[in-house]
PDB file of N, CA, C and O in Angstrom:
ATOM      1  N   MET A   1     120.112 110.858  81.249  1.00  0.00           N
ATOM      2  CA  MET A   1     118.791 110.356  82.096  1.00  0.00           C
ATOM      3  C   MET A   1     117.807 111.232  81.477  1.00  0.00           C
ATOM      4  O   MET A   1     118.015 112.432  81.298  1.00  0.00           O
ATOM      5  N   ALA A   2     116.615 110.565  81.116  1.00  0.00           N
ATOM      6  CA  ALA A   2     115.495 111.251  80.365  1.00  0.00           C
ATOM      7  C   ALA A   2     114.699 111.981  81.209  1.00  0.00           C
ATOM      8  O   ALA A   2     114.537 111.422  82.294  1.00  0.00           O
ATOM      9  N   PRO A   3     114.043 113.234  81.062  1.00  0.00           N
ATOM     10  CA  PRO A   3     113.284 113.937  81.952  1.00  0.00           C
ATOM     11  C   PRO A   3     111.844 113.161  82.311  1.00  0.00           C
ATOM     12  O   PRO A   3     111.284 112.442  81.484  1.00  0.00           O
ATOM     13  N   VAL A   4     111.377 113.377  83.507  1.00  0.00           N
ATOM     14  CA  VAL A   4     110.152 112.771  83.891  1.00  0.00           C
ATOM     15  C   VAL A   4     109.227 113.942  84.336  1.00  0.00           C
ATOM     16  O   VAL A   4     109.489 114.815  85.163  1.00  0.00           O
ATOM     17  N   HIS A   5     108.154 113.784  83.651  1.00  0.00           N
ATOM     18  CA  HIS A   5     106.941 114.896  84.196  1.00  0.00           C
ATOM     19  C   HIS A   5     105.843 113.992  84.388  1.00  0.00           C
ATOM     20  O   HIS A   5     105.685 112.944  83.761  1.00  0.00           O
ATOM     21  N   ALA A   6     105.001 114.501  85.392  1.00  0.00           N
ATOM     22  CA  ALA A   6     103.665 114.069  85.656  1.00  0.00           C
ATOM     23  C   ALA A   6     102.647 115.261  86.065  1.00  0.00           C
ATOM     24  O   ALA A   6     103.045 116.333  86.521  1.00  0.00           O
ATOM     25  N   ARG A   7     101.486 114.990  85.878  1.00  0.00           N
ATOM     26  CA  ARG A   7     100.428 115.947  86.158  1.00  0.00           C
ATOM     27  C   ARG A   7      99.554 114.970  87.250  1.00  0.00           C
ATOM     28  O   ARG A   7      99.130 113.834  87.040  1.00  0.00           O
ATOM     29  N   VAL A   8      99.419 115.847  88.562  1.00  0.00           N
ATOM     30  CA  VAL A   8      98.482 115.159  89.653  1.00  0.00           C
ATOM     31  C   VAL A   8      97.314 115.990  89.917  1.00  0.00           C
ATOM     32  O   VAL A   8      97.516 117.164  90.225  1.00  0.00           O
ATOM     33  N   THR A   9      96.113 115.547  89.841  1.00  0.00           N
ATOM     34  CA  THR A   9      94.935 116.108  90.084  1.00  0.00           C
ATOM     35  C   THR A   9      94.241 115.178  91.243  1.00  0.00           C
ATOM     36  O   THR A   9      94.449 113.968  91.329  1.00  0.00           O
ATOM     37  N   VAL A  10      93.459 115.858  92.048  1.00  0.00           N
ATOM     38  CA  VAL A  10      92.629 115.105  93.094  1.00  0.00           C
ATOM     39  C   VAL A  10      91.165 115.222  92.651  1.00  0.00           C
ATOM     40  O   VAL A  10      90.694 116.260  92.187  1.00  0.00           O
ATOM     41  N   GLY A  11      90.485 114.093  92.824  1.00  0.00           N
ATOM     42  CA  GLY A  11      89.022 113.864  92.437  1.00  0.00           C
ATOM     43  C   GLY A  11      88.576 112.761  93.124  1.00  0.00           C
ATOM     44  O   GLY A  11      89.112 112.402  94.173  1.00  0.00           O
ATOM     45  N   GLY A  12      87.417 112.054  92.508  1.00  0.00           N
ATOM     46  CA  GLY A  12      86.818 110.971  92.914  1.00  0.00           C
ATOM     47  C   GLY A  12      85.707 110.918  93.698  1.00  0.00           C
ATOM     48  O   GLY A  12      85.190 109.849  94.023  1.00  0.00           O
ATOM     49  N   GLY A  13      85.205 112.230  94.103  1.00  0.00           N
ATOM     50  CA  GLY A  13      83.823 112.264  94.696  1.00  0.00           C
ATOM     51  C   GLY A  13      83.949 111.577  96.191  1.00  0.00           C
ATOM     52  O   GLY A  13      84.784 111.870  97.046  1.00  0.00           O
ATOM     53  N   HIS A  14      82.987 110.665  96.278  1.00  0.00           N
ATOM     54  CA  HIS A  14      82.836 110.019  97.621  1.00  0.00           C
ATOM     55  C   HIS A  14      84.094 109.208  97.997  1.00  0.00           C
ATOM     56  O   HIS A  14      84.371 108.863  99.146  1.00  0.00           O
ATOM     57  N   HIS A  15      84.862 108.929  96.832  1.00  0.00           N
ATOM     58  CA  HIS A  15      86.158 108.080  97.099  1.00  0.00           C
ATOM     59  C   HIS A  15      87.242 108.695  96.586  1.00  0.00           C
ATOM     60  O   HIS A  15      87.686 108.460  95.462  1.00  0.00           O
ATOM     61  N   PRO A  16      87.780 109.626  97.505  1.00  0.00           N
ATOM     62  CA  PRO A  16      88.929 110.499  97.111  1.00  0.00           C
ATOM     63  C   PRO A  16      89.805 109.760  96.257  1.00  0.00           C
ATOM     64  O   PRO A  16      89.796 108.534  96.362  1.00  0.00           O
ATOM     65  N   CYS A  17      90.520 110.281  95.473  1.00  0.00           N
ATOM     66  CA  CYS A  17      91.784 109.588  94.916  1.00  0.00           C
ATOM     67  C   CYS A  17      92.582 110.700  94.163  1.00  0.00           C
ATOM     68  O   CYS A  17      92.061 111.775  93.865  1.00  0.00           O
ATOM     69  N   TYR A  18      93.927 110.367  93.862  1.00  0.00           N
ATOM     70  CA  TYR A  18      94.863 111.061  93.020  1.00  0.00           C
ATOM     71  C   TYR A  18      94.676 110.555  91.593  1.00  0.00           C
ATOM     72  O   TYR A  18      94.440 109.352  91.482  1.00  0.00           O
ATOM     73  N   PHE A  19      94.739 111.222  90.591  1.00  0.00           N
ATOM     74  CA  PHE A  19      94.722 110.817  89.171  1.00  0.00           C
ATOM     75  C   PHE A  19      96.322 111.326  88.791  1.00  0.00           C
ATOM     76  O   PHE A  19      96.705 112.487  88.935  1.00  0.00           O
ATOM     77  N   VAL A  20      96.985 110.441  88.385  1.00  0.00           N
ATOM     78  CA  VAL A  20      98.472 110.773  88.111  1.00  0.00           C
ATOM     79  C   VAL A  20      98.643 110.448  86.448  1.00  0.00           C
ATOM     80  O   VAL A  20      98.467 109.319  85.988  1.00  0.00           O
ATOM     81  N   GLU A  21      98.992 111.553  85.682  1.00  0.00           N
ATOM     82  CA  GLU A  21      99.046 111.524  84.435  1.00  0.00           C
ATOM     83  C   GLU A  21     100.348 111.704  83.791  1.00  0.00           C
ATOM     84  O   GLU A  21     100.996 112.742  83.925  1.00  0.00           O
ATOM     85  N   VAL A  22     100.787 110.578  83.004  1.00  0.00           N
ATOM     86  CA  VAL A  22     102.141 110.665  82.451  1.00  0.00           C
ATOM     87  C   VAL A  22     102.309 112.036  81.353  1.00  0.00           C
ATOM     88  O   VAL A  22     101.520 112.180  80.419  1.00  0.00           O
ATOM     89  N   VAL A  23     103.289 112.868  81.577  1.00  0.00           N
ATOM     90  CA  VAL A  23     103.318 113.806  80.670  1.00  0.00           C
ATOM     91  C   VAL A  23     104.740 113.382  79.636  1.00  0.00           C
ATOM     92  O   VAL A  23     104.760 113.468  78.408  1.00  0.00           O
ATOM     93  N   GLU A  24     105.820 112.938  80.482  1.00  0.00           N
ATOM     94  CA  GLU A  24     106.973 112.375  79.676  1.00  0.00           C
ATOM     95  C   GLU A  24     107.739 111.582  80.685  1.00  0.00           C
ATOM     96  O   GLU A  24     107.869 111.916  81.863  1.00  0.00           O
ATOM     97  N   GLY A  25     108.232 110.517  80.139  1.00  0.00           N
ATOM     98  CA  GLY A  25     109.014 109.563  80.874  1.00  0.00           C
ATOM     99  C   GLY A  25     108.320 108.278  81.577  1.00  0.00           C
ATOM    100  O   GLY A  25     107.326 107.754  81.076  1.00  0.00           O
ATOM    101  N   THR A  26     108.822 107.881  82.588  1.00  0.00           N
ATOM    102  CA  THR A  26     108.237 106.564  83.141  1.00  0.00           C
ATOM    103  C   THR A  26     108.091 106.883  84.690  1.00  0.00           C
ATOM    104  O   THR A  26     109.038 107.378  85.302  1.00  0.00           O
ATOM    105  N   LEU A  27     106.918 106.599  85.291  1.00  0.00           N
ATOM    106  CA  LEU A  27     106.594 106.887  86.625  1.00  0.00           C
ATOM    107  C   LEU A  27     105.888 105.853  87.323  1.00  0.00           C
ATOM    108  O   LEU A  27     105.124 105.094  86.727  1.00  0.00           O
ATOM    109  N   THR A  28     106.096 105.785  88.521  1.00  0.00           N
ATOM    110  CA  THR A  28     105.398 104.668  89.431  1.00  0.00           C
ATOM    111  C   THR A  28     104.723 105.500  90.486  1.00  0.00           C
ATOM    112  O   THR A  28     105.319 106.403  91.073  1.00  0.00           O
ATOM    113  N   ALA A  29     103.416 105.170  90.727  1.00  0.00           N
ATOM    114  CA  ALA A  29     102.447 105.585  91.690  1.00  0.00           C
ATOM    115  C   ALA A  29     101.444 104.453  92.383  1.00  0.00           C
ATOM    116  O   ALA A  29     100.763 103.748  91.639  1.00  0.00           O
ATOM    117  N   GLY A  30     101.386 104.330  93.516  1.00  0.00           N
ATOM    118  CA  GLY A  30     100.488 103.226  93.978  1.00  0.00           C
ATOM    119  C   GLY A  30     100.845 102.033  93.727  1.00  0.00           C
ATOM    120  O   GLY A  30      99.932 101.210  93.799  1.00  0.00           O
ATOM    121  N   GLY A  31     102.033 101.580  93.409  1.00  0.00           N
ATOM    122  CA  GLY A  31     102.328 100.216  92.935  1.00  0.00           C
ATOM    123  C   GLY A  31     102.282  99.870  91.402  1.00  0.00           C
ATOM    124  O   GLY A  31     102.549  98.796  90.864  1.00  0.00           O
ATOM    125  N   ASN A  32     101.878 101.051  90.839  1.00  0.00           N
ATOM    126  CA  ASN A  32     101.607 100.699  89.339  1.00  0.00           C
ATOM    127  C   ASN A  32     102.628 101.762  88.597  1.00  0.00           C
ATOM    128  O   ASN A  32     102.932 102.850  89.086  1.00  0.00           O
ATOM    129  N   THR A  33     103.133 101.231  87.257  1.00  0.00           N
ATOM    130  CA  THR A  33     104.100 101.739  86.496  1.00  0.00           C
ATOM    131  C   THR A  33     103.335 102.318  85.348  1.00  0.00           C
ATOM    132  O   THR A  33     102.336 101.741  84.918  1.00  0.00           O
ATOM    133  N   ALA A  34     103.763 103.415  84.848  1.00  0.00           N
ATOM    134  CA  ALA A  34     103.086 103.936  83.558  1.00  0.00           C
ATOM    135  C   ALA A  34     104.208 104.789  82.642  1.00  0.00           C
ATOM    136  O   ALA A  34     104.965 105.565  83.224  1.00  0.00           O
ATOM    137  N   SER A  35     104.280 104.626  81.287  1.00  0.00           N
ATOM    138  CA  SER A  35     105.187 105.461  80.739  1.00  0.00           C
ATOM    139  C   SER A  35     104.614 105.943  79.279  1.00  0.00           C
ATOM    140  O   SER A  35     105.413 106.456  78.496  1.00  0.00           O
ATOM    141  N   THR A  36     103.273 105.788  78.914  1.00  0.00           N
ATOM    142  CA  THR A  36     102.828 106.241  77.719  1.00  0.00           C
ATOM    143  C   THR A  36     102.287 107.830  78.007  1.00  0.00           C
ATOM    144  O   THR A  36     101.456 108.013  78.897  1.00  0.00           O
ATOM    145  N   PRO A  37     102.720 108.775  77.338  1.00  0.00           N
ATOM    146  CA  PRO A  37     102.114 110.185  77.575  1.00  0.00           C
ATOM    147  C   PRO A  37     100.735 110.070  77.326  1.00  0.00           C
ATOM    148  O   PRO A  37     100.209 109.636  76.301  1.00  0.00           O
ATOM    149  N   GLY A  38     100.065 110.590  78.583  1.00  0.00           N
ATOM    150  CA  GLY A  38      98.424 110.549  78.523  1.00  0.00           C
ATOM    151  C   GLY A  38      97.779 109.622  79.361  1.00  0.00           C
ATOM    152  O   GLY A  38      96.646 109.789  79.812  1.00  0.00           O
ATOM    153  N   GLU A  39      98.665 108.413  79.621  1.00  0.00           N
ATOM    154  CA  GLU A  39      98.293 107.396  80.499  1.00  0.00           C
ATOM    155  C   GLU A  39      98.023 108.003  82.012  1.00  0.00           C
ATOM    156  O   GLU A  39      98.782 108.731  82.651  1.00  0.00           O
ATOM    157  N   ARG A  40      96.851 107.545  82.366  1.00  0.00           N
ATOM    158  CA  ARG A  40      96.540 107.946  83.916  1.00  0.00           C
ATOM    159  C   ARG A  40      96.488 106.710  84.878  1.00  0.00           C
ATOM    160  O   ARG A  40      96.071 105.583  84.610  1.00  0.00           O
ATOM    161  N   LEU A  41      96.994 107.166  86.041  1.00  0.00           N
ATOM    162  CA  LEU A  41      97.005 105.977  87.175  1.00  0.00           C
ATOM    163  C   LEU A  41      96.019 106.681  88.297  1.00  0.00           C
ATOM    164  O   LEU A  41      96.054 107.838  88.716  1.00  0.00           O
ATOM    165  N   ARG A  42      95.243 105.742  88.599  1.00  0.00           N
ATOM    166  CA  ARG A  42      94.192 106.105  89.754  1.00  0.00           C
ATOM    167  C   ARG A  42      94.670 105.636  91.144  1.00  0.00           C
ATOM    168  O   ARG A  42      94.825 104.430  91.336  1.00  0.00           O
ATOM    169  N   VAL A  43      94.883 106.428  92.008  1.00  0.00           N
ATOM    170  CA  VAL A  43      95.472 105.863  93.134  1.00  0.00           C
ATOM    171  C   VAL A  43      94.841 106.582  94.631  1.00  0.00           C
ATOM    172  O   VAL A  43      95.073 107.718  95.045  1.00  0.00           O
ATOM    173  N   PRO A  44      94.044 105.599  95.216  1.00  0.00           N
ATOM    174  CA  PRO A  44      93.242 106.087  96.354  1.00  0.00           C
ATOM    175  C   PRO A  44      94.107 107.166  97.178  1.00  0.00           C
ATOM    176  O   PRO A  44      95.338 107.164  97.163  1.00  0.00           O
ATOM    177  N   ALA A  45      93.250 108.176  97.966  1.00  0.00           N
ATOM    178  CA  ALA A  45      93.761 109.157  98.684  1.00  0.00           C
ATOM    179  C   ALA A  45      93.793 108.912 100.169  1.00  0.00           C
ATOM    180  O   ALA A  45      93.958 109.811 100.994  1.00  0.00           O
ATOM    181  N   ARG A  46      93.610 107.517 100.486  1.00  0.00           N
ATOM    182  CA  ARG A  46      93.737 107.089 101.918  1.00  0.00           C
ATOM    183  C   ARG A  46      94.740 107.463 102.692  1.00  0.00           C
ATOM    184  O   ARG A  46      94.655 107.593 103.914  1.00  0.00           O
ATOM    185  N   GLN A  47      95.945 107.692 101.879  1.00  0.00           N
ATOM    186  CA  GLN A  47      97.164 107.859 102.528  1.00  0.00           C
ATOM    187  C   GLN A  47      97.929 108.645 101.782  1.00  0.00           C
ATOM    188  O   GLN A  47      97.620 108.792 100.600  1.00  0.00           O
ATOM    189  N   PRO A  48      99.087 109.311 102.321  1.00  0.00           N
ATOM    190  CA  PRO A  48      99.857 110.245 101.284  1.00  0.00           C
ATOM    191  C   PRO A  48     100.445 109.532 100.081  1.00  0.00           C
ATOM    192  O   PRO A  48     100.781 108.354 100.202  1.00  0.00           O
ATOM    193  N   LEU A  49     100.602 110.214  98.848  1.00  0.00           N
ATOM    194  CA  LEU A  49     100.809 109.605  97.563  1.00  0.00           C
ATOM    195  C   LEU A  49     102.366 109.556  97.555  1.00  0.00           C
ATOM    196  O   LEU A  49     103.124 110.467  97.887  1.00  0.00           O
ATOM    197  N   LEU A  50     102.704 108.262  97.093  1.00  0.00           N
ATOM    198  CA  LEU A  50     104.277 108.310  97.010  1.00  0.00           C
ATOM    199  C   LEU A  50     104.450 107.820  95.532  1.00  0.00           C
ATOM    200  O   LEU A  50     104.061 106.750  95.065  1.00  0.00           O
ATOM    201  N   LEU A  51     105.309 109.125  94.716  1.00  0.00           N
ATOM    202  CA  LEU A  51     105.351 109.087  93.334  1.00  0.00           C
ATOM    203  C   LEU A  51     106.673 108.947  93.161  1.00  0.00           C
ATOM    204  O   LEU A  51     107.478 109.649  93.773  1.00  0.00           O
ATOM    205  N   GLU A  52     107.035 107.987  92.275  1.00  0.00           N
ATOM    206  CA  GLU A  52     108.538 107.774  91.755  1.00  0.00           C
ATOM    207  C   GLU A  52     108.543 108.317  90.491  1.00  0.00           C
ATOM    208  O   GLU A  52     107.787 107.866  89.630  1.00  0.00           O
ATOM    209  N   LEU A  53     109.393 109.342  90.240  1.00  0.00           N
ATOM    210  CA  LEU A  53     109.694 109.918  89.042  1.00  0.00           C
ATOM    211  C   LEU A  53     111.199 109.845  88.612  1.00  0.00           C
ATOM    212  O   LEU A  53     111.985 110.720  88.976  1.00  0.00           O
ATOM    213  N   GLY A  54     111.600 108.759  87.809  1.00  0.00           N
ATOM    214  CA  GLY A  54     112.762 108.411  87.481  1.00  0.00           C
ATOM    215  C   GLY A  54     113.583 108.055  89.044  1.00  0.00           C
ATOM    216  O   GLY A  54     113.138 107.212  89.823  1.00  0.00           O
ATOM    217  N   PRO A  55     114.686 108.765  89.276  1.00  0.00           N
ATOM    218  CA  PRO A  55     115.516 108.637  90.452  1.00  0.00           C
ATOM    219  C   PRO A  55     115.024 109.361  91.498  1.00  0.00           C
ATOM    220  O   PRO A  55     115.607 109.264  92.577  1.00  0.00           O
ATOM    221  N   CYS A  56     113.912 110.182  91.380  1.00  0.00           N
ATOM    222  CA  CYS A  56     113.392 111.032  92.460  1.00  0.00           C
ATOM    223  C   CYS A  56     111.950 110.423  92.978  1.00  0.00           C
ATOM    224  O   CYS A  56     111.064 109.957  92.262  1.00  0.00           O
ATOM    225  N   VAL A  57     111.950 110.542  94.320  1.00  0.00           N
ATOM    226  CA  VAL A  57     110.562 110.168  94.974  1.00  0.00           C
ATOM    227  C   VAL A  57     110.093 111.235  95.663  1.00  0.00           C
ATOM    228  O   VAL A  57     110.765 111.975  96.382  1.00  0.00           O
ATOM    229  N   VAL A  58     108.598 111.330  95.371  1.00  0.00           N
ATOM    230  CA  VAL A  58     108.008 112.525  95.899  1.00  0.00           C
ATOM    231  C   VAL A  58     106.868 112.203  96.902  1.00  0.00           C
ATOM    232  O   VAL A  58     106.132 111.287  96.534  1.00  0.00           O
ATOM    233  N   GLU A  59     106.600 112.728  97.999  1.00  0.00           N
ATOM    234  CA  GLU A  59     105.507 112.008  98.872  1.00  0.00           C
ATOM    235  C   GLU A  59     104.607 113.417  98.873  1.00  0.00           C
ATOM    236  O   GLU A  59     105.100 114.526  99.077  1.00  0.00           O
ATOM    237  N   ILE A  60     103.276 113.177  98.621  1.00  0.00           N
ATOM    238  CA  ILE A  60     102.186 114.375  98.641  1.00  0.00           C
ATOM    239  C   ILE A  60     101.310 113.945  99.791  1.00  0.00           C
ATOM    240  O   ILE A  60     100.833 112.812  99.719  1.00  0.00           O
ATOM    241  N   GLU A  61     101.048 114.646 100.778  1.00  0.00           N
ATOM    242  CA  GLU A  61     100.057 114.476 101.835  1.00  0.00           C
ATOM    243  C   GLU A  61      98.843 115.067 101.624  1.00  0.00           C
ATOM    244  O   GLU A  61      97.954 114.969 102.470  1.00  0.00           O
TER     245      GLU A  61
END
């Protein structure tokens, strides 16, 4: 199994969101999938972030 790494930051000003950046591997967040290193997904922070990293699922509240 390939390693999966992501970097998550919070921002968005008046519309808070999570920015999930691919470091290595394939990840799914907010119903979108990304696999290119440096690619970023923007996920609204209205609810906990559900992040799928390979076979692992992480929930960030």
